[in-house]
C-alpha positions as CSV (number, residue, x, y, z in Angstrom):
1,M,-23.2,-29.0,-15.7
2,N,-19.8,-30.6,-16.4
3,K,-18.9,-27.5,-18.5
4,M,-19.9,-25.2,-15.7
5,M,-17.9,-27.2,-13.1
6,K,-14.9,-27.2,-15.4
7,L,-15.2,-23.4,-15.8
8,I,-15.5,-22.9,-12.1
9,Q,-12.5,-25.1,-11.5
10,E,-10.4,-23.3,-14.1
11,K,-11.3,-19.8,-13.1
12,L,-11.8,-20.0,-9.3
13,T,-9.4,-22.7,-8.1
14,P,-6.3,-20.5,-8.7
15,I,-8.0,-17.7,-6.8
16,A,-8.9,-20.1,-4.0
17,N,-5.4,-21.4,-3.9
18,F,-4.1,-17.8,-3.6
19,F,-6.4,-17.2,-0.6
20,G,-5.3,-20.5,1.0
21,Q,-1.6,-19.8,0.5
22,Q,-1.3,-16.1,1.1
23,R,-0.3,-15.9,4.8
24,H,-2.8,-13.2,5.8
25,F,-5.8,-14.9,4.2
26,A,-4.6,-18.3,5.5
27,A,-4.4,-16.8,9.0
28,L,-7.9,-15.4,8.6
29,Q,-9.4,-18.7,7.6
30,K,-7.6,-20.7,10.3
31,G,-8.4,-18.1,13.0
32,I,-12.1,-17.9,12.0
33,M,-12.4,-21.7,11.9
34,T,-11.0,-21.8,15.4
35,T,-14.2,-20.3,16.6
36,I,-16.4,-23.0,15.2
37,S,-16.7,-25.1,18.3
38,F,-17.7,-22.1,20.3
39,I,-20.3,-21.2,17.7
40,L,-21.8,-24.7,17.6
41,V,-22.1,-24.8,21.4
42,S,-23.6,-21.3,21.5
43,A,-26.2,-22.4,18.9
44,I,-27.5,-25.1,21.3
45,F,-28.2,-22.6,24.0
46,M,-29.8,-20.1,21.6
47,I,-32.2,-22.8,20.4
48,I,-33.1,-23.8,24.0
49,A,-33.8,-20.2,24.8
50,N,-36.0,-19.6,21.8
51,P,-38.7,-22.3,21.4
52,P,-40.2,-22.6,17.9
53,V,-43.6,-21.2,19.0
54,T,-45.1,-18.0,20.3
55,P,-47.4,-17.7,23.4
56,E,-50.3,-16.9,20.9
57,L,-49.8,-20.3,19.1
58,V,-49.6,-22.2,22.4
59,E,-52.9,-20.6,23.6
60,Q,-54.6,-22.0,20.5
61,G,-54.0,-25.5,21.8
62,G,-53.8,-28.6,19.7
63,F,-50.4,-29.5,18.2
64,W,-48.7,-26.3,19.5
65,S,-49.6,-27.1,23.1
66,I,-46.8,-29.7,23.3
67,F,-44.4,-26.8,23.4
68,S,-46.0,-25.2,26.4
69,G,-43.5,-26.6,28.9
70,W,-40.5,-25.6,26.8
71,L,-41.9,-22.1,26.3
72,N,-42.6,-21.6,30.0
73,F,-39.2,-22.8,31.0
74,A,-37.4,-20.7,28.3
75,T,-39.5,-17.6,29.2
76,A,-38.7,-17.9,32.9
77,N,-35.0,-18.6,32.6
78,K,-34.0,-17.0,29.3
79,M,-31.3,-14.7,30.7
80,T,-29.7,-17.6,32.6
81,I,-29.9,-19.9,29.5
82,L,-28.2,-17.3,27.3
83,I,-25.2,-16.9,29.6
84,P,-23.2,-19.6,27.7
85,F,-24.3,-18.0,24.4
86,N,-23.2,-14.6,25.6
87,M,-19.8,-15.9,26.6
88,T,-19.2,-17.8,23.4
89,M,-20.9,-16.3,20.4
90,G,-21.1,-13.0,22.3
91,M,-17.3,-13.0,22.5
92,I,-16.6,-14.5,19.1
93,S,-14.6,-11.4,17.9
94,V,-12.4,-11.6,21.0
95,I,-11.6,-15.3,20.2
96,A,-11.0,-14.4,16.5
97,A,-8.7,-11.6,17.3
98,F,-6.5,-13.9,19.4
99,A,-6.6,-16.8,16.9
100,I,-5.9,-14.8,13.7
101,A,-2.9,-13.0,15.3
102,Y,-1.7,-16.3,16.6
103,Y,-1.6,-18.0,13.2
104,L,-0.2,-15.0,11.4
105,A,2.6,-14.6,13.9
106,A,3.3,-18.3,13.7
107,S,3.7,-18.0,9.9
108,Y,6.3,-15.3,10.5
109,K,8.1,-17.5,13.1
110,M,7.2,-14.9,15.7
111,S,6.0,-15.5,19.3
112,A,2.4,-16.7,18.5
113,L,1.2,-16.6,22.1
114,N,2.4,-13.0,22.7
115,S,1.0,-11.8,19.4
116,G,-2.4,-13.4,20.1
117,L,-2.6,-11.9,23.6
118,T,-1.5,-8.5,22.3
119,A,-4.2,-8.6,19.6
120,M,-6.9,-9.6,22.1
121,I,-6.0,-6.8,24.5
122,L,-5.8,-4.3,21.7
123,F,-9.2,-5.3,20.5
124,F,-10.7,-4.8,23.9
125,I,-9.0,-1.3,24.0
126,T,-10.4,-0.5,20.6
127,A,-13.9,-2.0,20.7
128,A,-14.8,-2.2,24.5
129,P,-12.7,0.2,26.6
130,T,-13.5,0.2,30.3
131,M,-15.7,3.1,31.4
132,Y,-16.5,4.4,34.9
133,Y,-19.9,5.5,36.0
134,Q,-20.9,7.3,39.2
135,L,-23.9,5.6,40.8
136,A,-26.6,7.2,42.9
137,D,-25.2,5.8,46.1
138,E,-21.9,7.5,45.2
139,T,-20.1,4.2,44.4
140,T,-18.2,3.8,41.1
141,L,-19.1,1.2,38.5
142,S,-16.5,-0.1,36.1
143,A,-18.2,-1.5,32.9
144,I,-17.5,-2.2,29.2
145,N,-19.8,-2.0,26.2
146,T,-20.2,-5.5,24.8
147,N,-21.9,-4.5,21.5
148,Y,-18.8,-5.2,19.4
149,L,-17.4,-8.3,21.2
150,G,-19.7,-10.6,19.2
151,A,-20.1,-10.9,15.5
152,A,-20.7,-7.2,15.0
153,G,-17.1,-6.5,15.8
154,L,-15.5,-9.2,13.7
155,F,-14.3,-6.9,10.9
156,C,-12.6,-4.7,13.5
157,A,-11.1,-7.8,15.2
158,I,-9.6,-8.8,11.8
159,L,-8.1,-5.4,11.3
160,V,-6.7,-5.2,14.8
161,S,-5.2,-8.7,14.7
162,L,-3.5,-8.3,11.3
163,L,-2.2,-4.8,11.9
164,S,-0.9,-5.5,15.4
165,V,1.2,-8.5,14.1
166,E,2.6,-6.4,11.3
167,I,3.4,-3.5,13.6
168,T,5.2,-5.9,16.0
169,R,7.1,-7.5,13.0
170,F,8.1,-4.0,11.8
171,C,9.6,-3.2,15.2
172,Q,11.5,-6.5,15.3
173,T,12.9,-6.2,11.8
174,H,14.0,-2.7,12.5
175,N,15.5,-3.5,15.9
176,L,12.9,-1.3,17.8
177,T,13.0,-3.7,20.7
178,I,14.8,-4.1,24.1
179,K,17.6,-6.5,23.5
180,M,18.6,-8.7,26.4
181,P,22.1,-10.1,27.0
182,D,22.9,-13.7,26.2
183,G,22.1,-16.2,28.9
184,I,18.7,-14.8,29.7
185,P,15.9,-17.4,29.6
186,P,14.0,-17.3,26.3
187,F,10.6,-16.5,28.0
188,L,12.1,-13.5,29.8
189,S,13.8,-12.3,26.6
190,D,10.4,-12.5,24.7
191,I,8.7,-10.5,27.4
192,F,11.2,-7.6,27.1
193,N,11.3,-7.8,23.3
194,S,7.6,-7.3,23.2
195,L,7.5,-4.2,25.4
196,V,8.3,-1.6,22.7
197,P,6.0,-3.2,20.0
198,L,3.2,-3.5,22.6
199,L,3.6,0.2,23.6
200,L,3.5,1.3,20.0
201,N,0.4,-0.9,19.2
202,I,-1.5,0.5,22.2
203,S,-0.5,4.1,21.2
204,I,-1.8,3.6,17.7
205,F,-5.1,1.9,18.5
206,F,-5.9,3.8,21.7
207,G,-4.7,7.0,20.1
208,G,-7.0,6.3,17.1
209,N,-10.0,6.0,19.3
210,L,-9.1,9.2,21.2
211,L,-8.7,11.1,17.9
212,I,-12.1,9.9,16.6
213,S,-13.8,10.8,19.9
214,V,-12.5,14.4,19.6
215,F,-14.7,14.8,16.5
216,D,-17.6,12.8,17.9
217,P,-17.6,11.4,21.5
218,K,-20.1,8.7,20.5
219,L,-17.8,7.2,17.8
220,S,-15.0,4.6,18.1
221,I,-13.0,2.7,15.5
222,P,-15.7,-0.1,15.1
223,S,-18.6,2.3,15.1
224,L,-16.9,4.5,12.5
225,I,-16.3,1.4,10.3
226,E,-20.1,0.6,10.6
227,N,-21.0,4.2,9.7
228,I,-18.8,4.2,6.6
229,L,-20.2,0.9,5.4
230,R,-23.8,2.2,5.7
231,I,-23.2,5.1,3.3
232,P,-23.8,3.0,0.0
233,I,-27.2,1.7,1.2
234,A,-28.8,4.9,2.5
235,G,-31.9,4.5,0.2
236,V,-33.6,1.2,1.0
237,N,-37.3,1.9,0.5
238,S,-37.6,0.5,-3.0
239,V,-37.1,-2.8,-4.8
240,P,-33.6,-1.8,-6.2
241,G,-32.7,-0.4,-2.7
242,A,-33.8,-3.5,-0.9
243,L,-31.9,-5.7,-3.3
244,L,-28.8,-3.6,-2.8
245,V,-29.3,-4.1,1.0
246,C,-29.5,-7.8,0.5
247,F,-26.4,-7.9,-1.7
248,F,-24.6,-5.7,0.9
249,I,-25.5,-8.0,3.8
250,L,-24.3,-11.1,1.9
251,I,-21.0,-9.5,0.7
252,C,-20.3,-8.2,4.2
253,W,-20.5,-11.7,5.6
254,C,-18.1,-12.9,2.9
255,V,-15.4,-10.6,4.3
256,G,-16.1,-11.1,8.0
257,V,-18.6,-8.3,8.7
258,H,-21.9,-9.0,10.3
259,G,-24.0,-7.4,7.5
260,M,-27.3,-7.4,9.3
261,M,-25.8,-5.5,12.3
262,V,-24.5,-2.9,9.9
263,V,-27.8,-2.3,8.1
264,M,-30.1,-2.7,11.2
265,P,-30.1,1.0,12.2
266,L,-31.2,1.9,8.7
267,T,-33.7,-1.0,8.1
268,T,-35.3,-1.4,11.5
269,P,-37.5,1.7,11.4
270,I,-38.6,0.9,7.9
271,T,-39.3,-2.7,8.8
272,L,-41.3,-1.8,11.9
273,A,-43.4,0.7,9.9
274,A,-44.0,-1.9,7.1
275,F,-45.2,-4.5,9.6
276,A,-47.4,-1.9,11.5
277,E,-49.0,-0.8,8.2
278,N,-49.8,-4.3,7.1
279,A,-51.1,-5.2,10.6
280,E,-53.6,-2.3,10.4
281,L,-54.6,-3.3,6.9
282,F,-55.3,-6.9,8.0
283,A,-57.3,-5.8,11.0
284,S,-59.5,-3.6,8.8
285,G,-59.9,-6.3,6.2
286,Q,-58.0,-4.5,3.5
287,P,-55.5,-6.0,1.0
288,L,-51.9,-6.2,2.4
289,V,-49.0,-4.4,0.8
290,F,-45.7,-5.9,-0.1
291,H,-43.0,-3.6,1.2
292,P,-39.6,-4.1,-0.5
293,I,-37.8,-4.2,2.8
294,F,-39.4,-7.6,3.4
295,M,-37.0,-9.0,0.8
296,T,-34.2,-8.9,3.4
297,M,-36.2,-11.6,5.3
298,A,-35.9,-13.9,2.4
299,I,-32.2,-14.2,2.4
300,A,-32.4,-16.0,5.8
301,F,-35.5,-18.3,5.3
302,I,-33.6,-21.6,5.2
303,G,-30.4,-22.0,7.1
304,G,-29.8,-18.4,8.2
305,T,-28.2,-15.6,6.2
306,G,-27.4,-16.8,2.7
307,N,-30.0,-19.7,2.9
308,T,-27.2,-22.2,3.4
309,L,-29.3,-25.2,4.3
310,S,-29.1,-26.4,0.7
311,F,-25.3,-26.4,0.9
312,V,-25.3,-28.3,4.2
313,L,-27.6,-31.0,2.8
314,L,-25.2,-31.4,-0.1
315,C,-22.3,-31.8,2.4
316,L,-24.0,-34.8,3.9
317,K,-23.2,-36.6,0.6
318,A,-19.7,-35.2,0.2
319,E,-16.8,-37.4,-0.8
320,S,-14.3,-35.4,1.3
321,K,-14.2,-36.2,5.1
322,Q,-14.0,-32.5,6.0
323,L,-17.3,-31.5,4.3
324,K,-19.1,-34.7,5.4
325,V,-18.2,-34.1,9.1
326,F,-19.0,-30.4,8.7
327,G,-22.5,-31.2,7.2
328,K,-23.4,-33.5,10.1
329,A,-22.3,-30.9,12.7
330,S,-24.1,-28.0,10.9
331,I,-27.4,-29.5,10.1
332,I,-29.2,-28.8,13.4
333,P,-28.0,-25.1,13.6
334,S,-29.1,-24.7,9.9
335,I,-32.5,-26.1,10.6
336,F,-32.8,-23.4,13.3
337,R,-31.5,-20.8,10.9
338,V,-28.1,-20.2,12.6
339,S,-25.7,-19.7,9.7
340,E,-22.5,-18.8,11.5
341,P,-21.2,-22.4,11.6
342,V,-21.5,-22.6,7.8
343,I,-20.1,-19.2,7.1
344,F,-17.1,-19.6,9.4
345,G,-16.7,-23.4,9.2
346,A,-17.0,-24.4,5.5
347,P,-15.7,-21.7,5.3
348,I,-17.7,-19.4,3.0
349,M,-15.9,-16.3,4.3
350,F,-12.8,-15.5,2.1
351,N,-13.6,-18.6,0.0
352,P,-14.2,-17.4,-3.6
353,I,-15.6,-20.8,-4.6
354,L,-18.4,-20.7,-2.0
355,M,-18.9,-16.9,-1.9
356,I,-20.5,-16.9,-5.4
357,P,-23.4,-19.4,-4.6
358,F,-23.8,-17.8,-1.2
359,V,-24.4,-14.3,-2.7
360,V,-26.3,-15.5,-5.9
361,G,-28.5,-17.9,-3.9
362,G,-29.4,-15.2,-1.4
363,M,-30.2,-12.7,-4.1
364,L,-32.3,-15.2,-6.0
365,S,-34.2,-16.0,-2.8
366,A,-35.1,-12.3,-2.4
367,I,-36.2,-11.9,-6.0
368,L,-38.4,-15.1,-5.9
369,F,-40.0,-14.0,-2.6
370,W,-40.8,-10.6,-4.1
371,L,-42.3,-12.2,-7.2
372,A,-44.3,-14.7,-5.1
373,C,-45.8,-12.0,-2.9
374,I,-46.7,-9.4,-5.6
375,S,-48.3,-12.2,-7.7
376,G,-50.5,-13.3,-4.8
377,L,-48.9,-16.7,-4.3
378,L,-47.8,-15.7,-0.8
379,T,-49.4,-13.4,1.7
380,S,-47.3,-10.4,2.6
381,P,-45.9,-10.5,6.2
382,Y,-48.0,-8.6,8.8
383,L,-47.1,-10.2,12.2
384,L,-43.8,-8.9,13.6
385,I,-42.6,-11.8,15.7
386,T,-39.0,-12.0,16.7
387,G,-37.0,-15.1,17.7
388,T,-34.8,-17.9,16.3
389,F,-37.6,-19.9,14.7
390,P,-36.7,-22.9,12.6
391,I,-37.3,-23.3,8.9
392,L,-40.9,-23.9,7.7
393,I,-42.1,-22.1,10.8
394,N,-40.4,-18.7,10.6
395,G,-42.2,-17.5,7.5
396,F,-45.5,-19.1,8.5
397,I,-45.8,-17.3,11.8
398,K,-45.2,-13.9,10.2
399,S,-48.2,-14.4,7.8
400,L,-50.1,-17.5,9.0
401,D,-50.0,-18.6,5.4
402,W,-49.3,-22.4,4.9
403,R,-48.0,-21.7,1.4
404,Y,-44.8,-20.4,3.0
405,I,-43.9,-23.9,4.0
406,V,-44.3,-25.0,0.3
407,F,-42.3,-22.0,-0.8
408,E,-39.4,-22.8,1.5
409,I,-39.3,-26.4,0.4
410,L,-39.2,-25.4,-3.2
411,L,-36.6,-22.7,-2.5
412,T,-34.4,-25.3,-0.8
413,I,-34.5,-27.5,-3.9
414,I,-33.8,-24.6,-6.3
415,L,-30.8,-23.5,-4.2
416,I,-29.4,-27.1,-4.2
417,F,-29.0,-26.6,-8.0
418,V,-27.4,-23.2,-7.4
419,W,-24.9,-24.6,-4.9
420,Y,-24.2,-28.0,-6.6
421,P,-21.5,-27.1,-9.1
422,F,-19.6,-25.0,-6.7
423,F,-20.0,-27.7,-4.0
424,K,-18.6,-30.3,-6.3
425,V,-15.5,-28.3,-7.2
426,Y,-14.8,-27.5,-3.6
427,D,-15.4,-31.1,-2.4
428,K,-13.1,-32.4,-5.1
429,Q,-10.4,-29.8,-4.0
430,L,-10.7,-30.9,-0.4
431,L,-10.6,-34.6,-1.4
432,E,-7.4,-34.2,-3.3
433,Q,-5.9,-32.4,-0.3
434,E,-6.9,-35.2,2.0
435,K,-5.4,-37.8,-0.3
436,E,-2.2,-35.8,-0.5
437,N,-2.0,-35.5,3.3
438,E,-2.7,-39.2,3.7
439,S,0.1,-40.0,1.2
440,N,2.5,-37.7,2.9
441,Q,1.6,-39.3,6.3
442,A,2.1,-42.8,4.9
443,Q,5.6,-41.8,3.6
444,N,6.5,-40.3,6.9
445,D,5.4,-43.5,8.7
446,E,7.5,-45.6,6.3
447,L,10.6,-43.4,7.0
448,I,10.1,-43.7,10.7
449,E,9.7,-47.5,10.5
450,E,12.9,-47.7,8.3
451,G,14.8,-45.6,10.8
452,L,13.7,-47.7,13.7
453,Y,14.6,-50.9,11.8
454,S,18.1,-49.6,10.9
455,N,18.7,-48.5,14.5
456,E,17.9,-52.1,15.7
């Protein structure tokens, strides 16, 4: 274990340092981490709106009946309960577009506020342009498509925010701005200096969408990105194909793309057909079939995508303050299989030290689930029940097999060993940074005290 940790530290720490110091990656990490408070709050309302039971389980009575009040309340008020979720997690790409551009512009000593606002408006133009619809009563409705404002549009938000800042910087360094005479207040000067870069940015992104729509009116920049990403995983109805889909989903999350949203149009018809076939087999008393597409379920059994609960449990025993606080804040969302706080908050995204166990652990989970089902240790899923069900319940209600509970507990323990060496290296790295920051702060405090003393 010590040799492995030493190898990880020697090989991955320089890469992690590069990601942390290179201004674009640093802006990405800071910008994405800005969204954590919104994600944690949104997770609370998602949990409230999705009780860990189904109406069928409540009707059985017994233990499950204690959830009847929660279920009835959530069912009657679900759309209202989800309003805070829709305006936080459902707008996460908008928040990220602003924050990433803000931090990147600040690193260039540019106007961070103007750059953040520009990126946010450009993202709306690119991902959710306003459309007008003529209603039956001859009134006109103005509406936007919100599909890409949440996590599904995060990759597009990253591109827009980084490119918009670089385009603005290009205009400024090449004097493609409106220069105001001396004596003009700085805020007015900034407004006029941003006009030409703003016009150029809008022309590029709005023009790009118009150009794409000429070839296909249904396409836009974010939907085109999704279609391109789907090309490598066209064949999914096999064990190698399903493993490729799992790998693709995990890698996508590592670079800020909502992998499940990308593959869903391809996998949903296959998944529905697989559940339907097994439901018919179960009803007729015939043996169930394990369909490879079920492997995509296994990468989100414990803690959400990437099965990150094991990492969160390790964080509770971290030496660094950052990971310890992060573990406490992320444990409840992880129990309810909401992984965004971990992916964006640790962060796993664009973090080479944590990306490896995230991908390896997810792939190992899929393989172990496949082996357990084909060997008869687990019943293949046959009940298609959707919802944000917590660990130990999610797998059980899709098969009514208590052995899923044992499998998830064992999987959590196995993945702790997968995460542990990478966790220790990252924890040590953060601890050293915290000690360095404390030392620098102490020196600054001493200098301030000496300055005050000498003035007296």
